[in-house]
Every structure is written in structure tokens, then in C-alpha cells.
GUBA-510806 format. One line per 8 residues: their letters; for each residue y, z, x of N, C-alpha, C. Coordinates in pm, 1 decimal, m for minus. Layout:
residues N
A	Y:Z:X:Y:Z:X:Y:Z:X ~ ...
end
This chain:
residues 61
MAFNPHIP	m13554.6:m10155.1:m6016.6:m13618.1:m10284.4:m6003.7:m13622.0:m10319.8:m5854.9 ~ m13732.8:m10371.6:m5809.0:m13746.1:m10413.7:m5670.7:m13831.3:m10540.1:m5666.2 ~ m13804.9:m10624.8:m5569.7:m13885.8:m10745.2:m5555.1:m13883.0:m10791.7:m5411.0 ~ m13978.7:m10873.1:m5376.1:m13987.4:m10934.2:m5245.9:m13978.4:m11084.2:m5267.3 ~ m13903.1:m11155.8:m5184.1:m13886.6:m11299.6:m5206.9:m14018.2:m11376.5:m5199.1 ~ m14039.9:m11463.1:m5294.8:m14157.5:m11550.7:m5294.4:m14110.8:m11690.5:m5332.4 ~ m14127.9:m11782.4:m5240.1:m14089.7:m11920.8:m5263.3:m14217.1:m12004.0:m5252.6 ~ m14262.3:m12061.7:m5362.3:m14387.4:m12138.9:m5359.5:m14388.0:m12246.2:m5250.8
LQEDDSSL	m14498.6:m12254.3:m5179.4:m14523.7:m12353.0:m5073.8:m14433.0:m12337.2:m4951.4 ~ m14363.6:m12221.8:m4939.7:m14279.8:m12196.1:m4822.5:m14315.5:m12057.9:m4767.4 ~ m14429.1:m12053.3:m4698.2:m14478.7:m11924.2:m4651.8:m14387.2:m11857.2:m4550.5 ~ m14316.4:m11935.2:m4468.0:m14225.8:m11873.8:m4370.5:m14111.0:m11800.9:m4440.5 ~ m14054.6:m11862.3:m4541.7:m13943.7:m11800.0:m4614.3:m13992.2:m11692.5:m4710.2 ~ m14116.4:m11699.5:m4751.8:m14170.1:m11602.1:m4845.5:m14223.9:m11477.2:m4776.9 ~ m14236.7:m11480.9:m4646.6:m14294.9:m11366.6:m4577.1:m14189.3:m11287.4:m4500.0 ~ m14067.7:m11288.6:m4548.9:m13961.5:m11212.0:m4484.7:m13992.5:m11062.6:m4496.4
PAAFFKWE	m13970.5:m10986.8:m4389.9:m13997.2:m10842.5:m4398.0:m13882.0:m10771.1:m4468.5 ~ m13865.4:m10800.2:m4595.6:m13752.9:m10743.1:m4669.8:m13791.5:m10721.8:m4815.4 ~ m13722.4:m10630.8:m4875.3:m13734.3:m10607.6:m5019.1:m13593.3:m10584.8:m5070.5 ~ m13568.7:m10622.5:m5191.1:m13435.9:m10608.7:m5249.4:m13445.0:m10515.8:m5369.5 ~ m13351.4:m10426.4:m5379.9:m13351.3:m10327.5:m5486.5:m13222.9:m10338.6:m5566.6 ~ m13232.8:m10312.0:m5693.9:m13114.9:m10306.9:m5779.8:m13111.7:m10167.8:m5842.9 ~ m13006.5:m10093.7:m5816.9:m12991.4:m9958.8:m5868.2:m12872.2:m9954.9:m5962.7 ~ m12881.5:m9877.8:m6065.7:m12768.9:m9857.1:m6157.2:m12736.8:m9708.7:m6161.2
IENTDHEP	m12610.0:m9677.1:m6141.4:m12562.4:m9539.3:m6146.7:m12471.1:m9527.5:m6268.1 ~ m12496.4:m9426.1:m6349.7:m12413.1:m9405.1:m6468.4:m12346.3:m9268.3:m6457.8 ~ m12215.5:m9268.3:m6465.7:m12139.3:m9144.0:m6464.4:m12121.1:m9099.2:m6609.5 ~ m12184.9:m8989.4:m6646.6:m12174.7:m8940.5:m6785.1:m12061.9:m8838.9:m6800.9 ~ m11986.2:m8816.9:m6694.2:m11873.3:m8724.4:m6698.5:m11744.2:m8804.8:m6709.6 ~ m11636.2:m8736.5:m6740.2:m11506.0:m8804.5:m6749.4:m11436.7:m8810.9:m6613.7 ~ m11484.6:m8729.6:m6520.2:m11426.3:m8727.9:m6386.4:m11494.1:m8833.0:m6298.8 ~ m11416.7:m8897.8:m6212.0:m11478.5:m8993.5:m6118.3:m11575.6:m8921.1:m6024.8
IVYTLCLS	m11676.7:m8992.1:m5980.4:m11773.4:m8934.8:m5886.6:m11779.9:m9020.6:m5760.4 ~ m11824.0:m8958.8:m5653.7:m11852.4:m9028.9:m5529.0:m12002.5:m9014.3:m5507.2 ~ m12070.4:m9121.0:m5476.1:m12215.1:m9114.3:m5459.4:m12259.4:m9202.7:m5344.0 ~ m12376.9:m9172.2:m5295.1:m12440.3:m9248.8:m5189.1:m12587.6:m9265.9:m5224.9 ~ m12638.5:m9384.7:m5208.8:m12781.4:m9409.9:m5226.8:m12842.9:m9428.1:m5088.7 ~ m12957.2:m9368.6:m5070.2:m13025.2:m9377.8:m4941.8:m13174.3:m9397.4:m4966.4 ~ m13236.4:m9483.6:m4890.3:m13379.3:m9507.2:m4901.4:m13437.3:m9510.1:m4761.5 ~ m13547.1:m9442.4:m4745.4:m13617.6:m9442.1:m4618.0:m13764.7:m9468.7:m4645.9
AGNPIPTE	m13820.8:m9562.2:m4575.2:m13961.1:m9596.2:m4595.8:m14029.6:m9605.3:m4460.3 ~ m14147.2:m9546.8:m4453.4:m14223.8:m9553.3:m4329.9:m14307.8:m9679.2:m4323.7 ~ m14352.3:m9710.9:m4205.8:m14438.5:m9826.7:m4185.8:m14577.7:m9791.4:m4237.7 ~ m14630.3:m9863.1:m4336.1:m14762.3:m9830.0:m4389.9:m14877.1:m9866.5:m4295.5 ~ m14849.1:m9945.2:m4192.8:m14952.5:m9984.8:m4097.5:m14938.7:m9896.5:m3974.4 ~ m15039.8:m9814.7:m3945.4:m15027.4:m9723.1:m3831.2:m15017.6:m9798.7:m3698.8 ~ m14931.5:m9747.7:m3612.2:m14917.4:m9806.7:m3479.2:m15029.8:m9754.6:m3390.2 ~ m15044.9:m9813.3:m3273.8:m15148.4:m9768.7:m3180.1:m15125.0:m9622.8:m3140.8
REQTRTAL	m14999.3:m9585.6:m3123.9:m14965.7:m9447.4:m3088.0:m15008.1:m9350.8:m3199.1 ~ m14982.8:m9385.7:m3323.1:m15021.3:m9300.0:m3435.4:m15173.6:m9289.8:m3446.6 ~ m15243.1:m9398.9:m3420.6:m15389.5:m9396.5:m3425.6:m15445.0:m9304.8:m3317.2 ~ m15384.5:m9308.4:m3198.2:m15427.9:m9222.0:m3088.6:m15402.1:m9076.3:m3124.6 ~ m15285.4:m9046.2:m3180.8:m15251.6:m8910.4:m3219.0:m15348.8:m8859.2:m3325.5 ~ m15383.0:m8942.4:m3421.6:m15478.9:m8903.6:m3525.4:m15616.1:m8876.8:m3464.6 ~ m15658.4:m8960.4:m3371.6:m15788.8:m8942.0:m3307.2:m15790.8:m8812.5:m3227.7 ~ m15681.9:m8782.3:m3156.4:m15676.6:m8659.3:m3077.7:m15677.1:m8536.4:m3168.6
KSLEI	m15608.4:m8542.9:m3281.2:m15608.7:m8430.9:m3374.0:m15748.6:m8404.5:m3428.1 ~ m15825.5:m8507.7:m3448.1:m15961.0:m8489.2:m3500.4:m16051.7:m8423.4:m3397.1 ~ m16014.8:m8429.6:m3268.4:m16093.9:m8367.6:m3162.2:m16057.1:m8221.4:m3140.4 ~ m15940.5:m8178.8:m3191.8:m15896.4:m8040.0:m3173.0:m15988.7:m7944.0:m3246.2 ~ m16006.7:m7829.4:m3185.5:m16092.6:m7727.9:m3246.7:m16005.7:m7614.2:m3296.1
end
């Protein structure tokens, strides 16, 4: 489950650059486990540098 905060009529508080996730881990073994959750997300909006790199790649022969 994931959500982004939305507070009606409060655009400043509703536009926080954050998302909240709820994860559930179930151990189906009798032995204790050690675990780590990791999430990595890229910026979906290309930066000027990425746009330049894409343009240069399109010029390569």
C-alpha cells in the first residue's frame, strides 16, 4: 500500500515531495529472520543534463 498526502484546500501541505509505504513481512519459518527493505526510485522528470545526453546520443552514428 502506498499513498501521497492530500489535504483538501491545503495545497502547500498536499504537495509534499513524499510518499508513504506500508510493508508487511511474514516469516513462515520457525527460525527468526533478519531482513532489510530497500526502495530506490529515479526522478521521472528528466534534468537538463539528461536531456542533453539524450540529444547527443541521438546524434551519434
